[in-house]
C-alpha positions as CSV (number, residue, x, y, z in Angstrom):
1,X,0.0,0.0,0.0
2,X,1.5,3.3,-1.0
3,X,1.2,6.8,0.3
4,X,-1.7,7.8,-2.0
5,X,-4.5,5.9,-0.2
6,X,-3.2,7.1,3.1
7,X,-3.3,10.7,2.0
8,X,-6.6,10.2,0.4
9,X,-8.3,8.8,3.6
10,X,-6.8,11.7,5.6
11,X,-8.1,14.3,3.2
12,X,-11.6,12.8,3.1
13,X,-11.7,12.8,6.9
14,X,-10.6,16.5,7.0
15,X,-13.2,17.4,4.4
16,X,-16.0,15.7,6.3
17,X,-15.0,17.4,9.6
18,X,-14.8,20.8,8.0
19,X,-18.2,20.4,6.4
20,X,-19.8,19.4,9.7
21,X,-18.1,22.3,11.5
22,X,-19.3,24.7,8.8
23,X,-22.9,23.4,9.0
24,X,-22.9,23.7,12.8
25,X,-21.5,27.2,12.8
26,X,-23.8,28.6,10.1
27,X,-26.9,27.1,11.6
28,X,-27.7,25.2,8.4
29,X,-27.5,21.8,10.1
30,X,-30.5,19.9,9.0
31,X,-31.6,16.3,9.3
32,X,-30.1,15.3,5.9
33,X,-26.8,17.0,6.8
34,X,-26.6,15.0,10.0
35,X,-27.4,11.7,8.3
36,X,-24.9,12.5,5.5
37,X,-22.2,13.3,8.1
38,X,-22.8,10.1,10.1
39,X,-22.8,8.0,7.0
40,X,-19.6,9.6,5.7
41,X,-17.9,9.4,9.0
42,X,-18.7,5.7,9.3
43,X,-17.3,5.0,5.9
44,X,-14.2,7.0,6.6
45,X,-13.7,5.5,10.0
46,X,-14.0,1.9,8.9
47,X,-11.9,2.5,5.7
48,X,-9.3,4.0,7.9
49,X,-9.1,0.8,10.0
50,X,-8.9,-1.3,6.8
51,X,-6.1,0.8,5.4
52,X,-4.3,0.9,8.8
53,X,-4.3,-2.9,8.9
54,X,-3.0,-3.1,5.3
55,X,-0.3,-0.6,6.1
56,X,0.8,-2.5,9.2
57,X,1.0,-5.7,7.3
58,X,3.2,-4.0,4.7
59,X,5.4,-2.6,7.4
60,X,4.4,1.1,7.0
61,X,3.7,2.2,10.5
62,X,3.5,5.9,9.7
63,X,0.9,5.3,7.1
64,X,-1.0,3.1,9.6
65,X,-0.8,5.9,12.2
66,X,-2.2,8.5,9.7
67,X,-5.1,6.1,8.8
68,X,-5.9,5.6,12.4
69,X,-5.8,9.4,13.0
70,X,-8.3,9.9,10.2
71,X,-10.4,7.2,11.6
72,X,-10.4,8.7,15.1
73,X,-11.4,12.1,13.6
74,X,-14.3,10.5,11.7
75,X,-15.6,8.7,14.8
76,X,-15.1,11.9,16.8
77,X,-17.5,13.6,14.4
78,X,-20.1,11.0,15.2
79,X,-19.6,11.6,18.9
80,X,-19.9,15.4,18.4
81,X,-23.1,15.0,16.6
82,X,-24.5,12.6,19.2
83,X,-23.6,15.1,22.0
84,X,-25.1,18.1,20.1
85,X,-28.4,16.2,19.6
């Protein structure tokens, strides 16, 4: 597994988080936005775990750490949405 999937998963996680923060600050958070954020965060979170396992098996610990970081941010968005509700 190369660096491109790792960078991709991190960028996706950052985009989801920025989108959710924007929606919460502008007051445009609606039911569909919340569902979309939860679905995207779940996909990003679990994809981060899969990529982290692949990276560890290939011996790339830094890539695995970045994937786990993106996964933790994605699951953190779900926790933030649950607390806000």
